[in-house]
Each structure stands twice: as structure tokens, then as C-alpha cells.
N, CA, C and O atoms as a Tinker XYZ file with bonds, in Angstrom:
   508  protein
     1  N     -3.800000  -12.173000   14.192000    73     2
     2  CA    -3.443000  -12.528000   12.758000    64     1     3
     3  C     -1.975000  -12.487000   12.651000    63     2     4     5
     4  O     -1.335000  -11.552000   13.134000    81     3
     5  N     -1.345000  -13.608000   11.949000    73     3     6
     6  CA    -0.106000  -14.015000   11.988000    64     5     7
     7  C      0.651000  -13.120000   10.804000    63     6     8     9
     8  O      0.022000  -12.324000   10.106000    81     7
     9  N      2.110000  -13.357000   10.664000    73     7    10
    10  CA     2.750000  -12.576000    9.693000    64     9    11
    11  C      2.549000  -12.971000    8.343000    63    10    12    13
    12  O      2.684000  -14.145000    7.996000    81    11
    13  N      2.214000  -12.001000    7.514000    73    11    14
    14  CA     1.928000  -12.601000    5.960000    64    13    15
    15  C      3.206000  -12.445000    5.212000    63    14    16    17
    16  O      4.185000  -11.867000    5.683000    81    15
    17  N      3.164000  -12.929000    4.143000    73    15    18
    18  CA     4.304000  -12.783000    3.031000    64    17    19
    19  C      3.952000  -12.033000    1.971000    63    18    20    21
    20  O      2.798000  -12.064000    1.544000    81    19
    21  N      4.874000  -11.295000    1.441000    73    19    22
    22  CA     4.521000  -10.350000    0.349000    64    21    23
    23  C      5.200000  -10.928000   -0.864000    63    22    24    25
    24  O      6.356000  -11.347000   -0.921000    81    23
    25  N      4.196000  -10.880000   -1.939000    73    23    26
    26  CA     4.614000  -10.960000   -3.275000    64    25    27
    27  C      4.658000   -9.733000   -3.999000    63    26    28    29
    28  O      3.987000   -8.808000   -3.540000    81    27
    29  N      5.316000   -9.541000   -5.040000    73    27    30
    30  CA     5.704000   -8.053000   -5.719000    64    29    31
    31  C      4.655000   -7.905000   -6.909000    63    30    32    33
    32  O      4.412000   -8.846000   -7.665000    81    31
    33  N      4.072000   -6.697000   -7.018000    73    31    34
    34  CA     3.475000   -6.284000   -8.260000    64    33    35
    35  C      4.410000   -5.913000   -9.259000    63    34    36    37
    36  O      5.332000   -5.120000   -9.071000    81    35
    37  N      4.185000   -6.437000  -10.214000    73    35    38
    38  CA     5.117000   -6.037000  -11.395000    64    37    39
    39  C      4.449000   -5.649000  -12.705000    63    38    40    41
    40  O      5.049000   -4.908000  -13.484000    81    39
    41  N      3.168000   -6.141000  -13.001000    73    39    42
    42  CA     2.572000   -5.913000  -14.073000    64    41    43
    43  C      1.849000   -4.572000  -14.197000    63    42    44    45
    44  O      1.342000   -4.171000  -13.149000    81    43
    45  N      1.711000   -3.838000  -15.231000    73    43    46
    46  CA     0.996000   -2.568000  -15.293000    64    45    47
    47  C     -0.508000   -2.815000  -15.082000    63    46    48    49
    48  O     -1.114000   -1.968000  -14.426000    81    47
    49  N     -1.208000   -3.918000  -15.579000    73    47    50
    50  CA    -2.419000   -4.215000  -15.174000    64    49    51
    51  C     -2.622000   -4.372000  -13.801000    63    50    52    53
    52  O     -3.660000   -3.894000  -13.343000    81    51
    53  N     -1.907000   -4.900000  -13.106000    73    51    54
    54  CA    -2.091000   -4.942000  -11.535000    64    53    55
    55  C     -2.103000   -3.553000  -10.871000    63    54    56    57
    56  O     -2.895000   -3.229000   -9.987000    81    55
    57  N     -1.214000   -2.825000  -11.352000    73    55    58
    58  CA    -1.168000   -1.341000  -10.770000    64    57    59
    59  C     -2.528000   -0.573000  -11.217000    63    58    60    61
    60  O     -3.145000    0.153000  -10.437000    81    59
    61  N     -2.913000   -0.805000  -12.519000    73    59    62
    62  CA    -4.031000   -0.093000  -12.964000    64    61    63
    63  C     -5.432000   -0.746000  -11.957000    63    62    64    65
    64  O     -6.258000    0.022000  -11.463000    81    63
    65  N     -5.479000   -1.809000  -11.833000    73    63    66
    66  CA    -6.434000   -2.541000  -11.089000    64    65    67
    67  C     -6.651000   -1.960000   -9.523000    63    66    68    69
    68  O     -7.736000   -1.741000   -8.983000    81    67
    69  N     -5.350000   -1.778000   -8.968000    73    67    70
    70  CA    -5.218000   -1.092000   -7.595000    64    69    71
    71  C     -5.600000    0.396000   -7.712000    63    70    72    73
    72  O     -6.096000    0.992000   -6.755000    81    71
    73  N     -5.363000    0.993000   -8.906000    73    71    74
    74  CA    -5.936000    2.340000   -8.896000    64    73    75
    75  C     -7.421000    2.568000   -8.815000    63    74    76    77
    76  O     -7.959000    3.576000   -8.357000    81    75
    77  N     -8.034000    1.478000   -9.330000    73    75    78
    78  CA    -9.528000    1.548000   -9.158000    64    77    79
    79  C    -10.138000    0.957000   -7.840000    63    78    80    81
    80  O    -11.293000    0.572000   -7.662000    81    79
    81  N     -9.138000    0.975000   -7.002000    73    79    82
    82  CA    -9.833000    0.508000   -5.517000    64    81    83
    83  C     -9.891000    1.440000   -4.616000    63    82    84    85
    84  O    -10.369000    2.528000   -4.936000    81    83
    85  N     -9.426000    1.222000   -3.321000    73    83    86
    86  CA    -9.538000    2.238000   -2.378000    64    85    87
    87  C     -8.250000    3.013000   -2.481000    63    86    88    89
    88  O     -7.211000    2.436000   -2.806000    81    87
    89  N     -8.290000    4.491000   -2.177000    73    87    90
    90  CA    -7.177000    5.373000   -2.260000    64    89    91
    91  C     -7.125000    6.012000   -0.983000    63    90    92    93
    92  O     -8.196000    6.354000   -0.482000    81    91
    93  N     -6.048000    6.232000   -0.367000    73    91    94
    94  CA    -5.781000    6.932000    0.776000    64    93    95
    95  C     -4.403000    7.696000    0.738000    63    94    96    97
    96  O     -3.343000    7.118000    0.495000    81    95
    97  N     -4.510000    9.074000    1.004000    73    95    98
    98  CA    -3.503000    9.956000    0.971000    64    97    99
    99  C     -2.941000   10.544000    2.386000    63    98   100   101
   100  O     -3.770000   10.930000    3.211000    81    99
   101  N     -1.770000   10.607000    2.634000    73    99   102
   102  CA    -1.118000   11.396000    3.596000    64   101   103
   103  C     -0.180000   12.397000    3.115000    63   102   104   105
   104  O     -0.055000   12.583000    1.904000    81   103
   105  N      0.580000   13.146000    4.087000    73   103   106
   106  CA     1.565000   14.091000    3.570000    64   105   107
   107  C      2.877000   13.289000    2.983000    63   106   108   109
   108  O      3.614000   13.821000    2.153000    81   107
   109  N      3.072000   12.137000    3.421000    73   107   110
   110  CA     4.276000   11.273000    2.858000    64   109   111
   111  C      4.052000   10.440000    1.707000    63   110   112   113
   112  O      4.937000   10.324000    0.859000    81   111
   113  N      3.024000    9.892000    1.610000    73   111   114
   114  CA     2.750000    8.917000    0.756000    64   113   115
   115  C      1.211000    8.674000    0.359000    63   114   116   117
   116  O      0.306000    9.316000    0.890000    81   115
   117  N      1.004000    7.736000   -0.575000    73   115   118
   118  CA    -0.509000    7.649000   -1.223000    64   117   119
   119  C     -0.548000    6.078000   -1.046000    63   118   120   121
   120  O      0.422000    5.378000   -1.337000    81   119
   121  N     -1.596000    5.628000   -0.605000    73   119   122
   122  CA    -1.746000    4.180000   -0.719000    64   121   123
   123  C     -2.984000    3.762000   -1.439000    63   122   124   125
   124  O     -4.062000    4.307000   -1.204000    81   123
   125  N     -2.834000    2.715000   -2.396000    73   123   126
   126  CA    -4.096000    2.126000   -3.182000    64   125   127
   127  C     -4.114000    0.781000   -2.809000    63   126   128   129
   128  O     -3.051000    0.161000   -2.782000    81   127
   129  N     -5.208000    0.221000   -2.507000    73   127   130
   130  CA    -5.597000   -1.183000   -2.318000    64   129   131
   131  C     -6.585000   -1.577000   -2.837000    63   130   132   133
   132  O     -7.485000   -0.757000   -3.020000    81   131
   133  N     -6.753000   -2.820000   -3.212000    73   131   134
   134  CA    -7.834000   -3.662000   -3.905000    64   133   135
   135  C     -7.503000   -5.214000   -3.544000    63   134   136   137
   136  O     -6.408000   -5.629000   -3.165000    81   135
   137  N     -8.594000   -5.925000   -3.728000    73   135   138
   138  CA    -8.627000   -7.306000   -3.514000    64   137   139
   139  C     -7.753000   -7.813000   -4.811000    63   138   140   141
   140  O     -7.672000   -7.287000   -5.922000    81   139
   141  N     -7.129000   -8.999000   -4.313000    73   139   142
   142  CA    -6.161000   -9.700000   -5.260000    64   141   143
   143  C     -7.416000  -10.720000   -5.992000    63   142   144   145
   144  O     -8.313000  -11.299000   -5.380000    81   143
   145  N     -7.175000  -10.731000   -7.413000    73   143   146
   146  CA    -8.020000  -11.501000   -8.174000    64   145   147
   147  C     -7.763000  -13.111000   -7.548000    63   146   148   149
   148  O     -6.726000  -13.486000   -7.002000    81   147
   149  N     -8.951000  -13.908000   -7.778000    73   147   150
   150  CA    -8.991000  -15.223000   -7.041000    64   149   151
   151  C     -7.967000  -16.172000   -7.800000    63   150   152   153
   152  O     -7.461000  -17.147000   -7.245000    81   151
   153  N     -7.713000  -15.821000   -9.065000    73   151   154
   154  CA    -6.949000  -16.737000   -9.867000    64   153   155
   155  C     -5.606000  -16.374000   -9.637000    63   154   156   157
   156  O     -4.771000  -17.003000  -10.287000    81   155
   157  N     -5.229000  -15.553000   -8.905000    73   155   158
   158  CA    -3.676000  -15.093000   -8.689000    64   157   159
   159  C     -3.536000  -15.211000   -7.043000    63   158   160   161
   160  O     -2.457000  -15.642000   -6.637000    81   159
   161  N     -4.316000  -14.943000   -6.285000    73   159   162
   162  CA    -4.203000  -14.759000   -4.877000    64   161   163
   163  C     -3.641000  -16.215000   -4.154000    63   162   164   165
   164  O     -3.858000  -17.294000   -4.705000    81   163
   165  N     -3.033000  -16.133000   -3.096000    73   163   166
   166  CA    -2.448000  -17.226000   -2.552000    64   165   167
   167  C     -2.948000  -16.908000   -0.976000    63   166   168   169
   168  O     -3.120000  -15.753000   -0.587000    81   167
   169  N     -3.136000  -17.960000   -0.214000    73   167   170
   170  CA    -3.370000  -17.827000    1.080000    64   169   171
   171  C     -2.174000  -17.576000    1.941000    63   170   172   173
   172  O     -1.171000  -18.253000    1.718000    81   171
   173  N     -2.156000  -16.607000    2.984000    73   171   174
   174  CA    -1.010000  -16.164000    3.538000    64   173   175
   175  C     -0.263000  -15.331000    2.919000    63   174   176   177
   176  O      0.874000  -15.195000    3.371000    81   175
   177  N     -0.594000  -14.660000    1.912000    73   175   178
   178  CA     0.207000  -13.717000    0.996000    64   177   179
   179  C     -0.568000  -12.488000    0.635000    63   178   180   181
   180  O     -1.799000  -12.495000    0.625000    81   179
   181  N      0.150000  -11.425000    0.336000    73   179   182
   182  CA    -0.520000  -10.280000   -0.121000    64   181   183
   183  C      0.451000   -9.713000   -1.148000    63   182   184   185
   184  O      1.609000  -10.124000   -1.079000    81   183
   185  N      0.142000   -8.822000   -2.095000    73   183   186
   186  CA     0.863000   -8.211000   -2.995000    64   185   187
   187  C      1.233000   -6.786000   -2.837000    63   186   188   189
   188  O      0.434000   -5.963000   -2.389000    81   187
   189  N      2.385000   -6.501000   -3.185000    73   187   190
   190  CA     2.866000   -5.015000   -3.017000    64   189   191
   191  C      3.645000   -4.502000   -4.081000    63   190   192   193
   192  O      4.474000   -5.189000   -4.678000    81   191
   193  N      3.397000   -3.285000   -4.346000    73   191   194
   194  CA     4.049000   -2.553000   -5.317000    64   193   195
   195  C      4.468000   -1.012000   -5.074000    63   194   196   197
   196  O      3.939000   -0.308000   -4.214000    81   195
   197  N      5.214000   -0.698000   -5.713000    73   195   198
   198  CA     6.016000    0.744000   -5.427000    64   197   199
   199  C      5.888000    1.622000   -6.727000    63   198   200   201
   200  O      6.074000    1.088000   -7.821000    81   199
   201  N      5.610000    2.808000   -6.641000    73   199   202
   202  CA     5.740000    3.724000   -7.705000    64   201   203
   203  C      6.293000    5.168000   -7.229000    63   202   204   205
   204  O      6.133000    5.555000   -6.072000    81   203
   205  N      6.935000    5.906000   -8.182000    73   203   206
   206  CA     7.154000    7.394000   -7.906000    64   205   207
   207  C      7.387000    7.899000   -9.367000    63   206   208   209
   208  O      8.188000    7.485000  -10.205000    81   207
   209  N      6.454000    8.920000   -9.443000    73   207   210
   210  CA     6.551000    9.821000  -10.746000    64   209   211
   211  C      7.652000   10.699000  -10.761000    63   210   212   213
   212  O      8.474000   10.728000   -9.845000    81   211
   213  N      7.711000   11.476000  -11.843000    73   211   214
   214  CA     8.737000   12.465000  -12.014000    64   213   215
   215  C      8.549000   13.612000  -11.110000    63   214   216   217
   216  O      9.492000   14.339000  -10.796000    81   215
   217  N      7.205000   13.805000  -10.636000    73   215   218
   218  CA     7.041000   14.714000   -9.669000    64   217   219
   219  C      7.889000   14.837000   -8.340000    63   218   220   221
   220  O      8.154000   15.874000   -7.734000    81   219
   221  N      8.238000   13.597000   -8.040000    73   219   222
   222  CA     9.062000   13.249000   -6.960000    64   221   223
   223  C     10.528000   13.786000   -7.105000    63   222   224   225
   224  O     11.144000   14.242000   -6.142000    81   223
   225  N     11.026000   13.706000   -8.324000    73   223   226
   226  CA    12.496000   14.134000   -8.831000    64   225   227
   227  C     13.127000   13.417000   -9.896000    63   226   228   229
   228  O     12.459000   12.774000  -10.705000    81   227
   229  N     14.401000   13.491000   -9.946000    73   227   230
   230  CA    14.843000   12.591000  -10.928000    64   229   231
   231  C     15.091000   11.269000  -10.584000    63   230   232   233
   232  O     14.575000   10.820000   -9.560000    81   231
   233  N     15.869000   10.515000  -11.349000    73   231   234
   234  CA    15.797000    8.943000  -11.076000    64   233   235
   235  C     16.339000    8.921000   -9.764000    63   234   236   237
   236  O     15.649000    8.279000   -8.973000    81   235
   237  N     17.382000    9.437000   -9.292000    73   235   238
   238  CA    18.205000    9.137000   -8.046000    64   237   239
   239  C     17.227000    9.448000   -6.938000    63   238   240   241
   240  O     17.194000    8.623000   -6.025000    81   239
   241  N     16.304000   10.654000   -6.843000    73   239   242
   242  CA    15.373000   10.772000   -5.992000    64   241   243
   243  C     14.325000    9.936000   -5.792000    63   242   244   245
   244  O     13.881000    9.620000   -4.689000    81   243
   245  N     13.844000    9.501000   -7.068000    73   243   246
   246  CA    12.698000    8.515000   -7.323000    64   245   247
   247  C     12.940000    6.985000   -6.671000    63   246   248   249
   248  O     12.080000    6.271000   -6.156000    81   247
   249  N     14.333000    6.703000   -6.843000    73   247   250
   250  CA    14.646000    5.376000   -6.310000    64   249   251
   251  C     15.019000    5.592000   -4.715000    63   250   252   253
   252  O     14.861000    4.668000   -3.917000    81   251
   253  N     15.464000    6.727000   -4.359000    73   251   254
   254  CA    15.450000    7.035000   -2.913000    64   253   255
   255  C     14.168000    6.793000   -2.116000    63   254   256   257
   256  O     14.028000    6.153000   -1.073000    81   255
   257  N     13.253000    7.463000   -2.857000    73   255   258
   258  CA    11.715000    7.507000   -2.301000    64   257   259
   259  C     11.279000    6.085000   -2.377000    63   258   260   261
   260  O     10.640000    5.732000   -1.386000    81   259
   261  N     11.432000    5.294000   -3.174000    73   259   262
   262  CA    11.167000    3.915000   -3.336000    64   261   263
   263  C     11.661000    3.198000   -2.204000    63   262   264   265
   264  O     10.901000    2.600000   -1.443000    81   263
   265  N     12.937000    3.233000   -2.054000    73   263   266
   266  CA    13.696000    2.537000   -0.827000    64   265   267
   267  C     13.136000    2.897000    0.431000    63   266   268   269
   268  O     13.075000    2.061000    1.333000    81   267
   269  N     12.688000    4.151000    0.589000    73   267   270
   270  CA    12.157000    4.503000    1.844000    64   269   271
   271  C     10.736000    3.759000    2.051000    63   270   272   273
   272  O     10.454000    3.208000    3.115000    81   271
   273  N      9.953000    3.788000    1.047000    73   271   274
   274  CA     8.642000    3.258000    1.120000    64   273   275
   275  C      8.907000    1.592000    1.266000    63   274   276   277
   276  O      8.099000    0.958000    1.944000    81   275
   277  N      9.865000    0.994000    0.726000    73   275   278
   278  CA    10.144000   -0.401000    0.953000    64   277   279
   279  C     10.415000   -0.506000    2.300000    63   278   280   281
   280  O      9.739000   -1.308000    2.945000    81   279
   281  N     11.236000    0.117000    2.837000    73   279   282
   282  CA    11.577000   -0.011000    4.340000    64   281   283
   283  C     10.363000    0.206000    5.282000    63   282   284   285
   284  O     10.127000   -0.594000    6.188000    81   283
   285  N      9.580000    1.324000    5.047000    73   283   286
   286  CA     8.273000    1.342000    5.838000    64   285   287
   287  C      7.491000    0.246000    5.621000    63   286   288   289
   288  O      7.103000   -0.345000    6.629000    81   287
   289  N      7.106000   -0.245000    4.357000    73   287   290
   290  CA     6.411000   -1.323000    4.024000    64   289   291
   291  C      6.736000   -2.707000    4.880000    63   290   292   293
   292  O      5.914000   -3.473000    5.381000    81   291
   293  N      7.868000   -2.776000    4.892000    73   291   294
   294  CA     8.600000   -4.021000    5.405000    64   293   295
   295  C      8.462000   -4.097000    6.799000    63   294   296   297
   296  O      8.272000   -5.184000    7.344000    81   295
   297  N      8.551000   -2.872000    7.536000    73   295   298
   298  CA     8.253000   -2.960000    8.848000    64   297   299
   299  C      6.850000   -3.064000    9.346000    63   298   300   301
   300  O      6.667000   -3.591000   10.444000    81   299
   301  N      5.623000   -2.520000    8.501000    73   299   302
   302  CA     4.325000   -2.427000    8.896000    64   301   303
   303  C      3.488000   -3.696000    8.319000    63   302   304   305
   304  O      2.847000   -4.467000    9.034000    81   303
   305  N      3.602000   -3.784000    6.897000    73   303   306
   306  CA     2.534000   -4.517000    6.357000    64   305   307
   307  C      2.529000   -5.949000    6.648000    63   306   308   309
   308  O      1.455000   -6.551000    6.641000    81   307
   309  N      3.836000   -6.670000    6.954000    73   307   310
   310  CA     3.688000   -8.310000    7.226000    64   309   311
   311  C      2.748000   -8.343000    8.343000    63   310   312   313
   312  O      2.015000   -9.331000    8.382000    81   311
   313  N      2.610000   -7.405000    9.322000    73   311   314
   314  CA     1.841000   -7.707000   10.501000    64   313   315
   315  C      0.363000   -7.048000   10.374000    63   314   316   317
   316  O     -0.568000   -7.435000   11.079000    81   315
   317  N      0.222000   -5.908000    9.309000    73   315   318
   318  CA    -1.037000   -5.499000    9.344000    64   317   319
   319  C     -1.972000   -5.578000    8.088000    63   318   320   321
   320  O     -3.152000   -5.258000    7.945000    81   319
   321  N     -1.017000   -6.131000    7.196000    73   319   322
   322  CA    -1.855000   -6.411000    5.724000    64   321   323
   323  C     -2.953000   -7.515000    5.777000    63   322   324   325
   324  O     -3.098000   -8.196000    6.792000    81   323
   325  N     -3.645000   -7.663000    4.776000    73   323   326
   326  CA    -4.799000   -8.517000    4.847000    64   325   327
   327  C     -4.357000   -9.583000    3.565000    63   326   328   329
   328  O     -3.926000   -9.129000    2.505000    81   327
   329  N     -4.501000  -10.863000    3.772000    73   327   330
   330  CA    -4.220000  -11.766000    2.841000    64   329   331
   331  C     -5.111000  -11.673000    1.412000    63   330   332   333
   332  O     -6.286000  -11.306000    1.396000    81   331
   333  N     -4.508000  -11.985000    0.471000    73   331   334
   334  CA    -5.198000  -11.793000   -0.916000    64   333   335
   335  C     -5.794000  -10.174000   -1.237000    63   334   336   337
   336  O     -6.857000   -9.881000   -1.785000    81   335
   337  N     -4.802000   -9.307000   -0.736000    73   335   338
   338  CA    -4.922000   -7.947000   -1.055000    64   337   339
   339  C     -3.724000   -7.392000   -1.655000    63   338   340   341
   340  O     -2.596000   -7.647000   -1.235000    81   339
   341  N     -4.019000   -6.495000   -2.818000    73   339   342
   342  CA    -2.981000   -5.615000   -3.423000    64   341   343
   343  C     -2.727000   -4.405000   -2.821000    63   342   344   345
   344  O     -3.644000   -3.641000   -2.519000    81   343
   345  N     -1.595000   -4.166000   -2.624000    73   343   346
   346  CA    -1.149000   -2.666000   -1.997000    64   345   347
   347  C     -0.209000   -2.041000   -3.019000    63   346   348   349
   348  O      0.705000   -2.722000   -3.485000    81   347
   349  N     -0.393000   -0.775000   -3.388000    73   347   350
   350  CA     0.368000    0.049000   -4.017000    64   349   351
   351  C      0.869000    1.162000   -3.117000    63   350   352   353
   352  O     -0.007000    1.757000   -2.490000    81   351
   353  N      2.091000    1.537000   -2.947000    73   351   354
   354  CA     2.654000    2.674000   -2.224000    64   353   355
   355  C      3.069000    3.590000   -3.284000    63   354   356   357
   356  O      3.748000    3.117000   -4.196000    81   355
   357  N      2.753000    4.870000   -3.300000    73   355   358
   358  CA     2.940000    5.827000   -4.269000    64   357   359
   359  C      3.881000    6.911000   -3.574000    63   358   360   361
   360  O      3.445000    7.437000   -2.550000    81   359
   361  N      4.927000    7.225000   -3.968000    73   359   362
   362  CA     5.929000    8.023000   -3.463000    64   361   363
   363  C      5.368000    9.635000   -3.611000    63   362   364   365
   364  O      4.866000    9.953000   -4.689000    81   363
   365  N      5.446000   10.470000   -2.703000    73   363   366
   366  CA     5.348000   12.050000   -2.863000    64   365   367
   367  C      6.414000   12.825000   -2.751000    63   366   368   369
   368  O      7.435000   12.280000   -2.332000    81   367
   369  N      6.455000   14.015000   -3.028000    73   367   370
   370  CA     7.686000   14.709000   -2.916000    64   369   371
   371  C      8.131000   14.786000   -1.504000    63   370   372   373
   372  O      9.319000   14.958000   -1.231000    81   371
   373  N      7.232000   14.665000   -0.618000    73   371   374
   374  CA     7.485000   14.806000    0.927000    64   373   375
   375  C      8.100000   13.485000    1.310000    63   374   376   377
   376  O      8.794000   13.418000    2.325000    81   375
   377  N      7.902000   12.519000    0.616000    73   375   378
   378  CA     8.742000   10.988000    0.986000    64   377   379
   379  C      9.968000   11.317000    1.119000    63   378   380   381
   380  O     10.507000   10.675000    2.021000    81   379
   381  N     10.684000   12.098000    0.566000    73   379   382
   382  CA    12.080000   12.153000    0.695000    64   381   383
   383  C     12.794000   12.926000    1.789000    63   382   384   385
   384  O     13.952000   12.795000    2.187000    81   383
   385  N     11.760000   13.833000    2.220000    73   383   386
   386  CA    12.393000   14.741000    3.385000    64   385   387
   387  C     11.448000   14.333000    4.625000    63   386   388   389
   388  O     11.828000   14.675000    5.745000    81   387
   389  N     10.386000   13.708000    4.509000    73   387   390
   390  CA     9.642000   13.314000    5.945000    64   389   391
   391  C     10.317000   12.350000    6.876000    63   390   392   393
   392  O     10.735000   11.273000    6.450000    81   391
   393  N     10.434000   12.689000    8.089000    73   391   394
   394  CA    11.133000   11.621000    9.031000    64   393   395
   395  C     10.648000   10.255000    8.947000    63   394   396   397
   396  O      9.459000   10.015000    8.740000    81   395
   397  N     11.493000    9.385000    9.094000    73   395   398
   398  CA    11.057000    7.880000    9.155000    64   397   399
   399  C      9.834000    7.367000   10.025000    63   398   400   401
   400  O      9.074000    6.451000    9.710000    81   399
   401  N      9.792000    8.053000   11.061000    73   399   402
   402  CA     8.739000    7.624000   12.039000    64   401   403
   403  C      7.439000    8.346000   11.561000    63   402   404   405
   404  O      6.355000    7.786000   11.731000    81   403
   405  N      7.522000    9.683000   10.915000    73   403   406
   406  CA     6.448000   10.036000   10.251000    64   405   407
   407  C      5.729000    9.255000    9.187000    63   406   408   409
   408  O      4.510000    9.087000    9.161000    81   407
   409  N      6.627000    8.777000    8.277000    73   407   410
   410  CA     6.178000    7.916000    7.277000    64   409   411
   411  C      5.547000    6.686000    7.769000    63   410   412   413
   412  O      4.633000    6.162000    7.132000    81   411
   413  N      6.061000    6.119000    9.049000    73   411   414
   414  CA     5.452000    4.915000    9.442000    64   413   415
   415  C      3.960000    5.258000    9.797000    63   414   416   417
   416  O      2.966000    4.622000    9.446000    81   415
   417  N      4.010000    6.426000   10.586000    73   415   418
   418  CA     2.523000    6.852000   10.916000    64   417   419
   419  C      1.589000    7.087000    9.806000    63   418   420   421
   420  O      0.395000    6.789000    9.760000    81   419
   421  N      2.369000    7.710000    8.853000    73   419   422
   422  CA     1.380000    7.901000    7.553000    64   421   423
   423  C      0.852000    6.526000    6.976000    63   422   424   425
   424  O     -0.314000    6.341000    6.627000    81   423
   425  N      1.764000    5.681000    6.928000    73   423   426
   426  CA     1.264000    4.363000    6.257000    64   425   427
   427  C      0.416000    3.674000    7.137000    63   426   428   429
   428  O     -0.497000    3.052000    6.594000    81   427
   429  N      0.498000    3.624000    8.507000    73   427   430
   430  CA    -0.308000    3.154000    9.565000    64   429   431
   431  C     -1.783000    3.691000    9.386000    63   430   432   433
   432  O     -2.754000    2.940000    9.298000    81   431
   433  N     -1.847000    4.990000    9.343000    73   431   434
   434  CA    -3.087000    5.734000    9.248000    64   433   435
   435  C     -3.819000    5.209000    7.954000    63   434   436   437
   436  O     -4.841000    4.543000    8.115000    81   435
   437  N     -3.356000    5.471000    6.671000    73   435   438
   438  CA    -3.578000    5.225000    5.502000    64   437   439
   439  C     -4.080000    3.765000    5.516000    63   438   440   441
   440  O     -5.179000    3.513000    5.023000    81   439
   441  N     -3.390000    2.885000    6.009000    73   439   442
   442  CA    -3.762000    1.403000    6.038000    64   441   443
   443  C     -4.970000    1.166000    6.952000    63   442   444   445
   444  O     -5.607000    0.144000    6.699000    81   443
   445  N     -5.343000    1.825000    7.836000    73   443   446
   446  CA    -6.315000    1.598000    8.755000    64   445   447
   447  C     -7.637000    2.342000    8.086000    63   446   448   449
   448  O     -8.753000    1.846000    8.243000    81   447
   449  N     -7.501000    3.196000    7.558000    73   447   450
   450  CA    -8.468000    4.050000    6.852000    64   449   451
   451  C     -9.024000    3.187000    5.457000    63   450   452   453
   452  O    -10.210000    3.013000    5.174000    81   451
   453  N     -8.011000    2.771000    4.784000    73   451   454
   454  CA    -8.224000    1.909000    3.611000    64   453   455
   455  C     -9.041000    0.660000    3.821000    63   454   456   457
   456  O    -10.046000    0.381000    3.168000    81   455
   457  N     -8.489000   -0.114000    4.854000    73   455   458
   458  CA    -9.046000   -1.163000    5.421000    64   457   459
   459  C    -10.679000   -1.203000    5.699000    63   458   460   461
   460  O    -11.469000   -2.077000    5.345000    81   459
   461  N    -10.917000   -0.097000    6.375000    73   459   462
   462  CA   -12.336000    0.130000    6.778000    64   461   463
   463  C    -13.109000    0.268000    5.390000    63   462   464   465
   464  O    -14.160000   -0.317000    5.128000    81   463
   465  N    -12.452000    1.096000    4.581000    73   463   466
   466  CA   -13.329000    1.252000    3.268000    64   465   467
   467  C    -13.521000    0.245000    2.404000    63   466   468   469
   468  O    -14.520000    0.086000    1.704000    81   467
   469  N    -12.476000   -0.501000    2.455000    73   467   470
   470  CA   -12.451000   -1.772000    1.638000    64   469   471
   471  C    -13.531000   -2.722000    1.748000    63   470   472   473
   472  O    -14.218000   -3.218000    0.855000    81   471
   473  N    -13.570000   -2.919000    3.203000    73   471   474
   474  CA   -14.481000   -3.860000    3.616000    64   473   475
   475  C    -15.631000   -3.119000    4.609000    63   474   476   477
   476  O    -15.477000   -3.233000    5.825000    81   475
   477  N    -16.584000   -2.492000    4.174000    73   475   478
   478  CA   -17.480000   -1.827000    5.123000    64   477   479
   479  C    -18.133000   -2.766000    5.917000    63   478   480   481
   480  O    -18.461000   -3.909000    5.598000    81   479
   481  N    -18.325000   -2.086000    7.168000    73   479   482
   482  CA   -19.204000   -3.032000    8.280000    64   481   483
   483  C    -20.476000   -3.476000    7.573000    63   482   484   485
   484  O    -21.165000   -2.709000    6.901000    81   483
   485  N    -20.764000   -4.870000    7.783000    73   483   486
   486  CA   -22.190000   -5.307000    7.336000    64   485   487
   487  C    -22.785000   -5.858000    8.623000    63   486   488   489
   488  O    -22.154000   -6.236000    9.610000    81   487
   489  N    -24.048000   -5.841000    8.458000    73   487   490
   490  CA   -24.850000   -6.334000    9.432000    64   489   491
   491  C    -25.677000   -5.255000   10.287000    63   490   492   493
   492  O    -26.284000   -5.568000   11.311000    81   491
   493  N    -25.648000   -4.189000    9.859000    73   491   494
   494  CA   -26.419000   -3.007000   10.289000    64   493   495
   495  C    -27.667000   -3.018000    9.573000    63   494   496   497
   496  O    -27.709000   -2.646000    8.400000    81   495
   497  N    -28.709000   -3.426000   10.207000    73   495   498
   498  CA   -30.081000   -3.306000    9.492000    64   497   499
   499  C    -30.334000   -4.609000    8.983000    63   498   500   501
   500  O    -31.429000   -4.754000    8.440000    81   499
   501  N    -29.472000   -5.720000    9.039000    73   499   502
   502  CA   -29.984000   -7.162000    8.806000    64   501   503
   503  C    -30.433000   -7.797000    9.834000    63   502   504   505
   504  O    -30.054000   -7.670000   10.998000    81   503
   505  N    -31.444000   -8.659000    9.322000    73   503   506
   506  CA   -31.999000   -9.386000   10.638000    64   505   507
   507  C    -31.191000  -10.576000   11.288000    63   506   508
   508  O    -31.619000  -11.133000   12.300000    81   507
């Protein structure tokens, strides 16, 4: 699989659709994924959004948490994301203090688990 390009999620409806998809949490972040609608999706692209609630802290802390999530996503998702899939990374209070290497592990493990859940293995029991 080659490197994919990221488009940004900006509309509330896109975030709400991802919320209904697959969700995986770790100490440093929460990941929500769903398939991109056929009318919007492009080959070789995935869509990505970030959010941080007031539980994370004030505006400064929320922005710092989103910057950290963007850095982790930029390092991991272009190589491991699936095309025509929406990803939403949600900051948690630990996002601010967790070491960068641990955040990378958190995203990688959530991503692997979510991908398994998004497309369950088929063929078991089929002729």
C-alpha cells in the first residue's frame, strides 16, 4: 500500500457520521472511523478530523492537544490509513502529558483494532 493523501473533515455532519462508526480508545486518544460516502470519497485519499472538548482544558490546552494529535497523525496515517475512510482523532486529558512515542503507539494500536472491526473477515463458512 502506498502513501495516501489526507483531506480535512470540517463539517459537523462528517464528525457525527464518524461517531456512528467504529470507536477505539486508548490512554492518550480516541479514534473514530467510518467509510467515506461514495459521493465525496476520492481514490488515494482519506479524510481526517481532530477535536478536543473542554474536558481537556482551556483553549490553549485544547489547541496544544490538537497540534500533538496532528503530528502523530501525520507520522502514521499516510502509510496505514485506508483510502475512502474518515478518521476522527479525539483528544483526551492525557494527550497533553503523554510522551510522543506513547501517543504514536496509542494511535497505531487503535488504528489496527478499528480496521479489523470496520471490515470484519469474510469467507468463514462461505462456500
